GURO-527453 format. One record per residue (C-alpha): residue number from 1; residue in three letters; x, z, y. Coordinates in pm, whole numbers, plus 32768, in hexadecimal, padded with zeros to 4 digits. Layout:
<sites>
<site resi="NUM" resn="Ala" c1="X" c3="Z" c2="Y"/>
...
</sites>
This chain:
<sites>
<site resi="1" resn="Met" c1="A26F" c3="3CB1" c2="97AD"/>
<site resi="2" resn="Gln" c1="A3A6" c3="3C76" c2="987B"/>
<site resi="3" resn="Ala" c1="A3F2" c3="3D9E" c2="995C"/>
<site resi="4" resn="Asp" c1="A452" c3="3CC3" c2="9A84"/>
<site resi="5" resn="Tyr" c1="A2E9" c3="3C48" c2="9AA2"/>
<site resi="6" resn="Leu" c1="A239" c3="3D82" c2="9A2A"/>
<site resi="7" resn="His" c1="A14E" c3="3DAF" c2="9B54"/>
<site resi="8" resn="Gln" c1="A0DE" c3="3C43" c2="9B4A"/>
<site resi="9" resn="Tyr" c1="A0B6" c3="3C2F" c2="99D0"/>
<site resi="10" resn="Leu" c1="9FF1" c3="3D75" c2="99B9"/>
<site resi="11" resn="Asp" c1="9EEA" c3="3CD7" c2="9A98"/>
<site resi="12" resn="Tyr" c1="9EB0" c3="3BC8" c2="9991"/>
<site resi="13" resn="Val" c1="9E4F" c3="3CC6" c2="9886"/>
<site resi="14" resn="Ala" c1="9DA2" c3="3DC4" c2="9966"/>
<site resi="15" resn="Ser" c1="9C4A" c3="3D35" c2="9913"/>
<site resi="16" resn="Asn" c1="9C87" c3="3DA5" c2="97AC"/>
<site resi="17" resn="Gly" c1="9CAD" c3="3F0E" c2="981A"/>
<site resi="18" resn="Leu" c1="9E29" c3="3F0C" c2="97FE"/>
<site resi="19" resn="Val" c1="9E94" c3="3FB5" c2="9941"/>
<site resi="20" resn="Leu" c1="9F99" c3="40A3" c2="99C9"/>
<site resi="21" resn="Ser" c1="9F79" c3="418C" c2="9AF1"/>
<site resi="22" resn="Pro" c1="A02A" c3="4131" c2="9C3A"/>
<site resi="23" resn="Glu" c1="A119" c3="4253" c2="9C00"/>
<site resi="24" resn="Gln" c1="A174" c3="41D4" c2="9AA5"/>
<site resi="25" resn="Lys" c1="A1B0" c3="4074" c2="9B29"/>
<site resi="26" resn="Val" c1="A29C" c3="40F1" c2="9C37"/>
<site resi="27" resn="Ala" c1="A356" c3="41D1" c2="9B41"/>
<site resi="28" resn="Leu" c1="A382" c3="40AF" c2="9A50"/>
<site resi="29" resn="Gln" c1="A3FC" c3="3FC7" c2="9B60"/>
<site resi="30" resn="Val" c1="A514" c3="40BB" c2="9BB7"/>
<site resi="31" resn="Ser" c1="A56F" c3="4140" c2="9A5F"/>
<site resi="32" resn="Leu" c1="A579" c3="3FF6" c2="99A4"/>
<site resi="33" resn="Glu" c1="A686" c3="3F71" c2="9A8C"/>
<site resi="34" resn="Ile" c1="A752" c3="40A6" c2="9A35"/>
<site resi="35" resn="Val" c1="A70E" c3="4075" c2="98C1"/>
<site resi="36" resn="Lys" c1="A77E" c3="3F0A" c2="98D7"/>
<site resi="37" resn="Lys" c1="A8C4" c3="3F6F" c2="9980"/>
<site resi="38" resn="Asn" c1="A914" c3="40A1" c2="98AC"/>
<site resi="39" resn="Tyr" c1="A8D8" c3="3FF8" c2="975C"/>
<site resi="40" resn="Lys" c1="A968" c3="3EAA" c2="97CF"/>
<site resi="41" resn="Phe" c1="A82F" c3="3DE9" c2="9770"/>
<site resi="42" resn="Ser" c1="A810" c3="3C80" c2="97D9"/>
<site resi="43" resn="Arg" c1="A695" c3="3CA8" c2="97F3"/>
<site resi="44" resn="Val" c1="A59B" c3="3DC7" c2="97E0"/>
<site resi="45" resn="Tyr" c1="A431" c3="3DB3" c2="9770"/>
<site resi="46" resn="Phe" c1="A31A" c3="3EAE" c2="979E"/>
<site resi="47" resn="Trp" c1="A28B" c3="3EB9" c2="963F"/>
<site resi="48" resn="Gly" c1="A166" c3="3F9F" c2="9685"/>
<site resi="49" resn="Lys" c1="A0DC" c3="40F7" c2="9639"/>
<site resi="50" resn="Ile" c1="A07A" c3="41BA" c2="9501"/>
<site resi="51" resn="Met" c1="9F81" c3="42C9" c2="9555"/>
<site resi="52" resn="Gly" c1="9FB6" c3="4424" c2="94C4"/>
<site resi="53" resn="Leu" c1="9EDC" c3="4559" c2="94BA"/>
<site resi="54" resn="Thr" c1="9FB2" c3="4622" c2="95AC"/>
<site resi="55" resn="Thr" c1="A071" c3="450F" c2="9662"/>
<site resi="56" resn="Asp" c1="A0AC" c3="4399" c2="9651"/>
<site resi="57" resn="Tyr" c1="A1E1" c3="42D7" c2="95EA"/>
<site resi="58" resn="Phe" c1="A248" c3="41C4" c2="96DD"/>
<site resi="59" resn="Ile" c1="A31B" c3="40C0" c2="962B"/>
<site resi="60" resn="Val" c1="A418" c3="3FC3" c2="96AD"/>
<site resi="61" resn="Gln" c1="A4F9" c3="3ED4" c2="95F2"/>
<site resi="62" resn="Gly" c1="A64A" c3="3E53" c2="9662"/>
<site resi="63" resn="Val" c1="A6F9" c3="3D15" c2="95F3"/>
<site resi="64" resn="Glu" c1="A870" c3="3CEA" c2="95DF"/>
<site resi="65" resn="Thr" c1="A8C0" c3="3B83" c2="9575"/>
<site resi="66" resn="Asp" c1="A7D4" c3="3B04" c2="9469"/>
<site resi="67" resn="Glu" c1="A668" c3="3B26" c2="94D8"/>
<site resi="68" resn="Leu" c1="A5ED" c3="3B4A" c2="9373"/>
<site resi="69" resn="Lys" c1="A6F4" c3="3C21" c2="92C8"/>
<site resi="70" resn="Asp" c1="A798" c3="3CEE" c2="93DD"/>
<site resi="71" resn="Lys" c1="A66E" c3="3DBD" c2="944E"/>
<site resi="72" resn="Lys" c1="A67C" c3="3F33" c2="9485"/>
<site resi="73" resn="Ser" c1="A551" c3="4013" c2="94C9"/>
<site resi="74" resn="Leu" c1="A540" c3="413F" c2="95B2"/>
<site resi="75" resn="Tyr" c1="A427" c3="4232" c2="95FD"/>
<site resi="76" resn="Ser" c1="A3CA" c3="4314" c2="971F"/>
<site resi="77" resn="Phe" c1="A2B8" c3="440A" c2="9779"/>
<site resi="78" resn="Asn" c1="A2D2" c3="43E3" c2="98F4"/>
<site resi="79" resn="Cys" c1="A349" c3="4279" c2="991F"/>
<site resi="80" resn="Met" c1="A491" c3="42FC" c2="99AE"/>
<site resi="81" resn="Asp" c1="A55D" c3="43A5" c2="989B"/>
<site resi="82" resn="Trp" c1="A59C" c3="42C5" c2="976F"/>
<site resi="83" resn="Lys" c1="A619" c3="4314" c2="9611"/>
<site resi="84" resn="Leu" c1="A69C" c3="4214" c2="9519"/>
<site resi="85" resn="Leu" c1="A5DF" c3="41F4" c2="93D0"/>
<site resi="86" resn="Pro" c1="A696" c3="41B9" c2="9286"/>
<site resi="87" resn="Pro" c1="A665" c3="4061" c2="91E7"/>
<site resi="88" resn="Ala" c1="A544" c3="4053" c2="90F1"/>
<site resi="89" resn="Thr" c1="A58C" c3="400A" c2="8F84"/>
<site resi="90" resn="Asp" c1="A49D" c3="3F86" c2="8E7A"/>
<site resi="91" resn="Lys" c1="A4A5" c3="40DA" c2="8DCE"/>
<site resi="92" resn="Met" c1="A456" c3="4186" c2="8F17"/>
<site resi="93" resn="Ile" c1="A32A" c3="40A0" c2="8F4D"/>
<site resi="94" resn="Glu" c1="A2AC" c3="40DE" c2="8DEB"/>
<site resi="95" resn="Arg" c1="A2C5" c3="4257" c2="8E14"/>
<site resi="96" resn="Ser" c1="A222" c3="4256" c2="8F6A"/>
<site resi="97" resn="Met" c1="A0F8" c3="4188" c2="8EF6"/>
<site resi="98" resn="Met" c1="A09A" c3="42AC" c2="8E13"/>
<site resi="99" resn="Val" c1="A04F" c3="437E" c2="8F49"/>
<site resi="100" resn="Lys" c1="9EE8" c3="436E" c2="8FC5"/>
<site resi="101" resn="Gly" c1="9E58" c3="43E6" c2="910D"/>
<site resi="102" resn="Arg" c1="9EBD" c3="43EF" c2="9278"/>
<site resi="103" resn="Phe" c1="A01C" c3="4417" c2="9301"/>
<site resi="104" resn="Met" c1="A055" c3="4577" c2="937F"/>
<site resi="105" resn="Gly" c1="A135" c3="4521" c2="94A7"/>
<site resi="106" resn="Asp" c1="A257" c3="45F2" c2="9423"/>
<site resi="107" resn="Pro" c1="A381" c3="4532" c2="9390"/>
<site resi="108" resn="Ser" c1="A3F5" c3="4664" c2="92CA"/>
<site resi="109" resn="His" c1="A2A1" c3="469B" c2="9226"/>
<site resi="110" resn="Glu" c1="A2AD" c3="467E" c2="90AA"/>
<site resi="111" resn="Tyr" c1="A190" c3="45E8" c2="8FE2"/>
<site resi="112" resn="Glu" c1="A16E" c3="4648" c2="8E78"/>
<site resi="113" resn="Ser" c1="A0F8" c3="4523" c2="8DAB"/>
<site resi="114" resn="Ile" c1="A0A7" c3="4552" c2="8C3C"/>
<site resi="115" resn="Thr" c1="A0A9" c3="4423" c2="8B5B"/>
<site resi="116" resn="Val" c1="A08B" c3="43ED" c2="89E6"/>
<site resi="117" resn="Lys" c1="A1AF" c3="433F" c2="893E"/>
<site resi="118" resn="Lys" c1="A1A7" c3="42C4" c2="87D7"/>
<site resi="119" resn="Thr" c1="A2F5" c3="42F8" c2="872C"/>
<site resi="120" resn="Asp" c1="A28D" c3="4264" c2="85DE"/>
<site resi="121" resn="Val" c1="A155" c3="4216" c2="8514"/>
<site resi="122" resn="Glu" c1="A100" c3="437E" c2="84BB"/>
<site resi="123" resn="Thr" c1="A19A" c3="4447" c2="85D6"/>
<site resi="124" resn="Ile" c1="A10D" c3="4460" c2="8737"/>
<site resi="125" resn="Glu" c1="A1D8" c3="450E" c2="8840"/>
<site resi="126" resn="Glu" c1="A14F" c3="4589" c2="898C"/>
<site resi="127" resn="Val" c1="A24C" c3="4561" c2="8AA4"/>
<site resi="128" resn="Ser" c1="A23A" c3="4607" c2="8BF9"/>
<site resi="129" resn="Leu" c1="A2E6" c3="4550" c2="8D17"/>
<site resi="130" resn="Lys" c1="A32D" c3="45DB" c2="8E6F"/>
<site resi="131" resn="Ile" c1="A332" c3="44D2" c2="8F7D"/>
<site resi="132" resn="Lys" c1="A397" c3="4511" c2="90E5"/>
<site resi="133" resn="Glu" c1="A2C3" c3="447A" c2="91F8"/>
<site resi="134" resn="Glu" c1="A3F3" c3="43CF" c2="9290"/>
<site resi="135" resn="Glu" c1="A422" c3="4318" c2="9146"/>
<site resi="136" resn="Arg" c1="A2B4" c3="42BB" c2="913E"/>
<site resi="137" resn="Leu" c1="A2C8" c3="4242" c2="92A7"/>
<site resi="138" resn="Thr" c1="A3E9" c3="4150" c2="9272"/>
<site resi="139" resn="Ala" c1="A34E" c3="40D6" c2="912A"/>
<site resi="140" resn="Thr" c1="A1FE" c3="4093" c2="91D3"/>
<site resi="141" resn="Ile" c1="A2A2" c3="3FD0" c2="92EC"/>
<site resi="142" resn="Glu" c1="A35D" c3="3EF9" c2="91F0"/>
<site resi="143" resn="Leu" c1="A224" c3="3EBF" c2="9121"/>
<site resi="144" resn="Ile" c1="A159" c3="3E53" c2="9250"/>
<site resi="145" resn="Asn" c1="A272" c3="3D68" c2="92B5"/>
<site resi="146" resn="Lys" c1="A271" c3="3CCB" c2="915A"/>
<site resi="147" resn="Glu" c1="A0F9" c3="3CA2" c2="9144"/>
<site resi="148" resn="Ala" c1="A091" c3="3C61" c2="92AB"/>
<site resi="149" resn="Ala" c1="A1B0" c3="3C00" c2="9393"/>
<site resi="150" resn="Ile" c1="A18C" c3="3A8E" c2="93EE"/>
<site resi="151" resn="Ile" c1="A21A" c3="3985" c2="94D9"/>
<site resi="152" resn="Pro" c1="A1A8" c3="3829" c2="9543"/>
<site resi="153" resn="Arg" c1="A246" c3="370D" c2="947D"/>
<site resi="154" resn="Gly" c1="A37B" c3="3691" c2="9531"/>
<site resi="155" resn="Ala" c1="A3B5" c3="37CC" c2="95FC"/>
<site resi="156" resn="Phe" c1="A4EC" c3="3823" c2="9531"/>
<site resi="157" resn="Ile" c1="A5F8" c3="3750" c2="948C"/>
<site resi="158" resn="Lys" c1="A6EE" c3="378F" c2="9373"/>
<site resi="159" resn="Thr" c1="A851" c3="3720" c2="93BE"/>
<site resi="160" resn="Pro" c1="A942" c3="3684" c2="92C2"/>
<site resi="161" resn="Leu" c1="A9E0" c3="37DF" c2="92AF"/>
<site resi="162" resn="Glu" c1="A893" c3="3866" c2="9228"/>
<site resi="163" resn="Gln" c1="A84D" c3="392E" c2="9364"/>
<site resi="164" resn="Val" c1="A6F5" c3="3939" c2="9407"/>
<site resi="165" resn="His" c1="A6E1" c3="3910" c2="9581"/>
<site resi="166" resn="Arg" c1="A5D8" c3="38C7" c2="9684"/>
<site resi="167" resn="Asn" c1="A598" c3="3756" c2="96B8"/>
<site resi="168" resn="Arg" c1="A5E1" c3="3719" c2="9827"/>
<site resi="169" resn="Ser" c1="A531" c3="35C8" c2="981C"/>
<site resi="170" resn="Phe" c1="A3E8" c3="365E" c2="979D"/>
<site resi="171" resn="Glu" c1="A2D4" c3="360F" c2="9895"/>
<site resi="172" resn="Gly" c1="A1AD" c3="3699" c2="97D7"/>
<site resi="173" resn="Leu" c1="A0AA" c3="3613" c2="96E8"/>
<site resi="174" resn="Ser" c1="9FA7" c3="3518" c2="975A"/>
<site resi="175" resn="Ile" c1="9E47" c3="359A" c2="978E"/>
<site resi="176" resn="Ile" c1="9DD5" c3="34F3" c2="964B"/>
<site resi="177" resn="Glu" c1="9EFD" c3="3566" c2="9579"/>
<site resi="178" resn="Ala" c1="9EDB" c3="36C8" c2="9600"/>
<site resi="179" resn="Gly" c1="9D8A" c3="36E0" c2="9553"/>
<site resi="180" resn="Lys" c1="9E1A" c3="36A6" c2="93F6"/>
<site resi="181" resn="Leu" c1="9EA4" c3="37B5" c2="9313"/>
<site resi="182" resn="Gln" c1="9FB1" c3="36C5" c2="9296"/>
<site resi="183" resn="Ser" c1="A048" c3="36CF" c2="93F4"/>
<site resi="184" resn="Tyr" c1="A0AF" c3="383B" c2="93CA"/>
<site resi="185" resn="Leu" c1="A1C6" c3="38BC" c2="92ED"/>
<site resi="186" resn="His" c1="A209" c3="3A0E" c2="9251"/>
<site resi="187" resn="Phe" c1="A339" c3="3A9C" c2="9306"/>
<site resi="188" resn="Thr" c1="A3DA" c3="3B2B" c2="91CE"/>
<site resi="189" resn="Thr" c1="A4D0" c3="3A9B" c2="90D4"/>
<site resi="190" resn="Pro" c1="A3FC" c3="39F9" c2="8FC0"/>
<site resi="191" resn="Leu" c1="A43A" c3="3A48" c2="8E54"/>
<site resi="192" resn="Ile" c1="A3B6" c3="38ED" c2="8DFD"/>
<site resi="193" resn="Leu" c1="A396" c3="37DF" c2="8F05"/>
<site resi="194" resn="Lys" c1="A245" c3="3730" c2="8EF4"/>
<site resi="195" resn="Lys" c1="A216" c3="35E2" c2="8FA0"/>
<site resi="196" resn="Lys" c1="A0C0" c3="356B" c2="8F2E"/>
<site resi="197" resn="Ser" c1="A027" c3="3591" c2="908B"/>
<site resi="198" resn="Leu" c1="A101" c3="3475" c2="910D"/>
<site resi="199" resn="Leu" c1="A049" c3="3354" c2="906E"/>
<site resi="200" resn="Leu" c1="A137" c3="3250" c2="90F2"/>
<site resi="201" resn="Gln" c1="A29A" c3="329A" c2="9083"/>
<site resi="202" resn="Ala" c1="A310" c3="31BF" c2="91A1"/>
<site resi="203" resn="Asn" c1="A2A5" c3="32DB" c2="9287"/>
<site resi="204" resn="Leu" c1="A37F" c3="33D6" c2="91D1"/>
<site resi="205" resn="Glu" c1="A4AD" c3="3447" c2="9299"/>
<site resi="206" resn="Glu" c1="A5A3" c3="3524" c2="91E3"/>
<site resi="207" resn="Ser" c1="A617" c3="35D3" c2="931F"/>
<site resi="208" resn="Ile" c1="A4BB" c3="3653" c2="937B"/>
<site resi="209" resn="Asp" c1="A3F9" c3="364F" c2="9231"/>
<site resi="210" resn="Phe" c1="A4BE" c3="3763" c2="9188"/>
<site resi="211" resn="Leu" c1="A39B" c3="385A" c2="9189"/>
<site resi="212" resn="Asn" c1="A246" c3="3860" c2="90E1"/>
<site resi="213" resn="Ser" c1="A112" c3="3805" c2="91AA"/>
<site resi="214" resn="Leu" c1="9FD2" c3="38D0" c2="91B8"/>
<site resi="215" resn="Asp" c1="9F17" c3="37AE" c2="911B"/>
<site resi="216" resn="Asp" c1="9FE9" c3="37D7" c2="8FE0"/>
<site resi="217" resn="Asp" c1="9FA9" c3="394C" c2="8FD9"/>
<site resi="218" resn="Glu" c1="9ED6" c3="39DE" c2="8EC2"/>
<site resi="219" resn="Leu" c1="9E66" c3="3AE1" c2="8FC2"/>
<site resi="220" resn="Lys" c1="9E02" c3="39E8" c2="90CF"/>
<site resi="221" resn="Val" c1="9C9F" c3="3A70" c2="90BA"/>
<site resi="222" resn="Phe" c1="9D23" c3="3B9E" c2="917B"/>
<site resi="223" resn="Trp" c1="9D62" c3="3ACC" c2="92B2"/>
<site resi="224" resn="Ser" c1="9C66" c3="3A93" c2="93C9"/>
<site resi="225" resn="Leu" c1="9CB5" c3="3984" c2="94CC"/>
<site resi="226" resn="Gln" c1="9BFE" c3="3955" c2="9616"/>
<site resi="227" resn="Tyr" c1="9C2E" c3="3894" c2="9757"/>
<site resi="228" resn="Glu" c1="9C06" c3="3957" c2="9898"/>
<site resi="229" resn="Lys" c1="9C0F" c3="3908" c2="9A0C"/>
<site resi="230" resn="Gly" c1="9B8D" c3="37A8" c2="99D9"/>
<site resi="231" resn="Ser" c1="9C87" c3="374F" c2="98C8"/>
<site resi="232" resn="Lys" c1="9DAA" c3="37C0" c2="99A0"/>
<site resi="233" resn="Leu" c1="9DF0" c3="38E4" c2="98B9"/>
<site resi="234" resn="Val" c1="9DED" c3="3901" c2="973E"/>
<site resi="235" resn="Ile" c1="9DC4" c3="3A56" c2="969A"/>
<site resi="236" resn="Leu" c1="9E04" c3="3AA1" c2="952B"/>
<site resi="237" resn="Arg" c1="9D9D" c3="3BF3" c2="94A1"/>
<site resi="238" resn="Asn" c1="9E07" c3="3C7B" c2="9353"/>
<site resi="239" resn="Leu" c1="9CE6" c3="3D27" c2="92A0"/>
<site resi="240" resn="Leu" c1="9DC3" c3="3DC7" c2="9199"/>
<site resi="241" resn="Trp" c1="9E85" c3="3E86" c2="92A3"/>
<site resi="242" resn="Leu" c1="9D7D" c3="3ECF" c2="93A8"/>
<site resi="243" resn="Gly" c1="9E22" c3="3EDB" c2="94FD"/>
<site resi="244" resn="Phe" c1="9F15" c3="3DBF" c2="94BE"/>
<site resi="245" resn="Thr" c1="9EE0" c3="3CA6" c2="95BB"/>
<site resi="246" resn="Phe" c1="9FA4" c3="3B67" c2="95FB"/>
<site resi="247" resn="Phe" c1="9F77" c3="3A8D" c2="9730"/>
<site resi="248" resn="His" c1="9FEE" c3="3934" c2="979A"/>
<site resi="249" resn="Met" c1="9FB7" c3="386C" c2="98D6"/>
<site resi="250" resn="Pro" c1="9FA2" c3="3702" c2="985B"/>
<site resi="251" resn="Glu" c1="A090" c3="360A" c2="98FE"/>
<site resi="252" resn="Thr" c1="A16D" c3="3727" c2="9977"/>
<site resi="253" resn="Ala" c1="A284" c3="37F3" c2="98D6"/>
<site resi="254" resn="Gln" c1="A1BE" c3="3935" c2="9900"/>
<site resi="255" resn="Tyr" c1="A167" c3="39EA" c2="97BF"/>
<site resi="256" resn="Gly" c1="A18F" c3="3B3F" c2="9721"/>
<site resi="257" resn="Tyr" c1="A0EF" c3="3C4A" c2="964D"/>
<site resi="258" resn="Ile" c1="A0AB" c3="3DBC" c2="965F"/>
<site resi="259" resn="Tyr" c1="A022" c3="3EC6" c2="9577"/>
<site resi="260" resn="Met" c1="9F5D" c3="3FF4" c2="95E9"/>
<site resi="261" resn="Gly" c1="9EB6" c3="40A6" c2="94CC"/>
<site resi="262" resn="Leu" c1="9EB7" c3="41BF" c2="93CE"/>
<site resi="263" resn="Gly" c1="9FC8" c3="412C" c2="92F2"/>
<site resi="264" resn="Glu" c1="9EDD" c3="410A" c2="91C8"/>
<site resi="265" resn="Arg" c1="9E60" c3="3FD7" c2="910F"/>
<site resi="266" resn="Asn" c1="9CF1" c3="3F85" c2="913F"/>
<site resi="267" resn="Ile" c1="9C6A" c3="3FD8" c2="8FE6"/>
<site resi="268" resn="Asp" c1="9B06" c3="3F94" c2="9060"/>
<site resi="269" resn="Phe" c1="9B47" c3="3E20" c2="9098"/>
<site resi="270" resn="Pro" c1="9A7F" c3="3DAD" c2="8F66"/>
<site resi="271" resn="Phe" c1="994A" c3="3E4C" c2="9004"/>
<site resi="272" resn="Met" c1="9988" c3="3D97" c2="914F"/>
<site resi="273" resn="Ile" c1="995B" c3="3C34" c2="90C6"/>
</sites>
């Protein structure tokens, strides 16, 4: 959620148990302005919190030019002192997903993950990998962004120069449209663009329909959508990443998402349905 409206937006998700202390809110209000200036970000977002055994990681993301490609992640333990995370690679994500259990709260902590790797038909090699928690942290943030980060349709546009920017003319979804999964798009570059949710091709606009919708998602069963406050607020929760919540105020430009959880996939989901 955008740092400029953090206090207001946190109120929208507070009923879901996603809260910060008054001291943390004040610290964020001061420090994020400094982060924006020091790193020369055009916009700063409070991404959320990953809870560790000894301490929690507070996460923010800064945007330079392109809202989709130019994001950088930083973490802090006290909401005041921030450290830049390295960009996550596919290999880093694959390695980190081998680690099971809670985050420790120590970026220098090393997990030892043992996996079995087949080198040929007859030979089996056991490989031991050491993975630092900082690597696991940045990989988990990237994975949650890929699988859960969403925006309302029309909130962002792609320019002829292939850059993604906020749509200044976006005035929000209608109350009816806000209740449909096809009105929300995955905020990650798609490997394959699916367009089956837009039944009428006349409604397809290249500048805004450059992302996949939740209705086209094979994992759309993981999404729970509810109206709150007499249809004045729409809440979407991701049941694969418990603690991820998106909100939108229909007919306004107010929307955002936040994650506050353990940083682990919900492997018990099949037993919840």
